[in-house]
C-alpha positions as a printed NumPy array, in Angstrom:
array([[ 28.412, -87.096, -40.367],
       [ 31.328, -84.697, -40.809],
       [ 32.895, -83.23 , -37.663],
       [ 34.861, -80.03 , -37.673],
       [ 38.068, -79.721, -35.621],
       [ 36.344, -77.328, -33.198],
       [ 33.673, -79.918, -32.368],
       [ 36.381, -82.447, -31.626],
       [ 38.115, -79.924, -29.348],
       [ 35.039, -78.793, -27.408],
       [ 33.861, -82.359, -26.857],
       [ 37.11 , -83.407, -25.156],
       [ 36.962, -83.892, -21.37 ],
       [ 38.541, -81.177, -19.231],
       [ 41.557, -81.796, -17.044],
       [ 41.162, -81.439, -13.284],
       [ 42.823, -78.009, -13.377],
       [ 40.596, -76.823, -16.241],
       [ 37.48 , -78.035, -14.464],
       [ 38.515, -76.302, -11.225],
       [ 39.209, -73.022, -13.06 ],
       [ 35.906, -73.254, -14.924],
       [ 33.957, -73.872, -11.707],
       [ 35.736, -70.956, -10.005],
       [ 34.799, -68.661, -12.908],
       [ 31.164, -69.754, -12.829],
       [ 30.891, -69.401,  -9.044],
       [ 32.561, -65.978,  -8.997],
       [ 30.937, -64.69 , -12.175],
       [ 34.38 , -63.901, -13.572],
       [ 35.676, -64.373, -17.124],
       [ 37.186, -67.749, -18.019],
       [ 40.309, -68.014, -20.156],
       [ 43.986, -67.182, -20.194],
       [ 45.385, -64.498, -17.857],
       [ 45.788, -61.802, -20.53 ],
       [ 42.303, -62.441, -21.95 ],
       [ 40.786, -62.302, -18.446],
       [ 42.457, -58.939, -17.735],
       [ 41.402, -57.454, -21.093],
       [ 37.837, -58.653, -20.648],
       [ 37.694, -57.364, -17.076],
       [ 38.869, -53.922, -18.206],
       [ 36.253, -53.814, -20.972],
       [ 33.314, -55.184, -18.974],
       [ 34.389, -53.867, -15.56 ],
       [ 33.926, -56.99 , -13.364],
       [ 37.212, -56.369, -11.5  ],
       [ 35.561, -57.263,  -8.188],
       [ 35.212, -60.83 ,  -9.451],
       [ 38.985, -61.028,  -9.966],
       [ 39.998, -59.947,  -6.46 ],
       [ 40.24 , -62.455,  -3.621],
       [ 37.108, -62.807,  -1.507],
       [ 36.871, -61.352,   1.97 ],
       [ 38.43 , -58.408,   3.734],
       [ 41.845, -57.203,   2.664],
       [ 44.629, -58.354,   4.973],
       [ 46.181, -55.807,   7.303],
       [ 49.624, -54.613,   6.364],
       [ 52.546, -55.202,   8.738],
       [ 52.235, -51.74 ,  10.324],
       [ 48.793, -52.694,  11.701],
       [ 46.683, -50.2  ,   9.737]])
């Protein structure tokens, strides 16, 4: 059986950081990849809400 380089790559185990990032993307429904690819994809597909932190925005220092 002949394996292509891509099969070798995709069958490698993920690092802890990669696995954490992948789980975060799946749970949030956000794109997975490098920062520039994520931003480009978010602009094209419009899931910006999945890129923002969860919860209410923090109050600024002036209390508004």
